[in-house]
Every structure is written in structure tokens, then in C-alpha cells.
C-alpha positions in Angstrom: 50.0 135.7 58.6 51.2 132.9 56.4 52.6 133.9 53.0 53.0 131.5 50.1 56.2 132.2 48.2 58.7 130.1 46.3 56.6 126.9 46.8 56.7 127.4 50.6 54.3 128.6 53.3 56.2 131.1 55.4 55.5 132.8 58.7 57.5 134.7 61.3 56.2 134.8 64.9 57.2 137.0 67.8 56.9 135.9 71.5 57.3 137.8 74.8 60.6 136.0 75.4 62.8 133.0 74.7 61.0 130.8 77.1 57.7 131.4 75.4 59.2 130.8 72.0 60.6 127.5 73.1 57.3 126.4 74.6 55.8 127.1 71.2 58.5 125.2 69.4 58.1 122.1 71.7 54.3 122.0 71.2 54.7 122.3 67.4 57.4 119.6 67.4 54.9 117.2 69.0 52.2 117.9 66.4 54.7 117.8 63.5 56.1 114.4 64.7 52.5 113.0 65.0 51.8 114.2 61.5 55.2 113.0 60.2 55.6 116.4 58.6 58.5 118.4 59.9 58.9 122.1 59.3 62.1 124.1 58.6 62.4 126.7 61.3 64.8 129.0 63.0 64.7 130.7 66.4 66.6 133.7 67.6 65.6 134.8 71.2 61.9 135.6 70.9 61.4 135.2 67.1 60.6 132.0 65.3 60.5 131.7 61.5 58.8 128.7 59.9 58.7 127.4 56.3 56.5 124.5 55.2 56.8 122.5 52.0 56.1 118.9 51.1 59.3 117.2 50.0 57.5 114.0 48.8 55.4 116.2 46.4 58.4 117.8 44.8 58.9 120.6 47.3 55.5 122.2 46.8 52.8 123.4 49.1 50.1 120.7 49.7 47.1 120.2 52.0 49.5 118.6 54.5 51.3 122.0 54.8 48.1 123.9 55.1 46.9 121.5 57.8 50.1 121.9 59.8 50.0 125.7 59.3 46.5 125.7 60.8 47.7 123.7 63.9 50.7 126.1 64.2 48.3 129.1 64.3 46.2 127.4 67.0 49.3 126.6 69.1 50.6 130.2 68.7 47.3 131.5 69.9 47.3 129.1 72.8 50.9 129.8 73.9 50.7 133.6 73.6 47.3 133.9 75.3 48.2 131.6 78.2 51.2 133.6 79.3 53.6 130.7 79.1 
């Protein structure tokens, strides 16, 4: 679940293993690049932590962040249900 805190949308996600986490990251990277809106994220084995904020809007949460968060949720559901 996304949480809005400190002018950021934040979410931590858990995957079955490193390979599934990386499949997720690669899919999100493609979407983020197409949107020209790049998240801050970290990955340790099967855990991915993401923060979204819009730098051009003074580091606040905007509709662009919410749109990317929605796509990230969809990708997470796709990757974890398909057994990547």
C-alpha cells in the first residue's frame, strides 16, 4: 500500500526471489522512461522500496506520481501473479 509522507509516495514490495524483483524493476523502468518520470528505489534480494516525488514541482506529490504509482501497482500484480 502506498503511503504519502514527507512529500513523497512510498511503498515497499516483497517478491518470491531476486529474479522476480528484477523482472519487476525492469518493467517499471520501461514505464518510467516512457513517462519521463523516474522513481528513487532500492533493491535488496527480494525487497524493493520505491519513493515517488516530482522534482519539477518542488519535490511534492503530483498527479504524475499517482499515475506512475498506479502503473507500478499493476506491474506488481502482473509479475507476482505470473510466477516470473
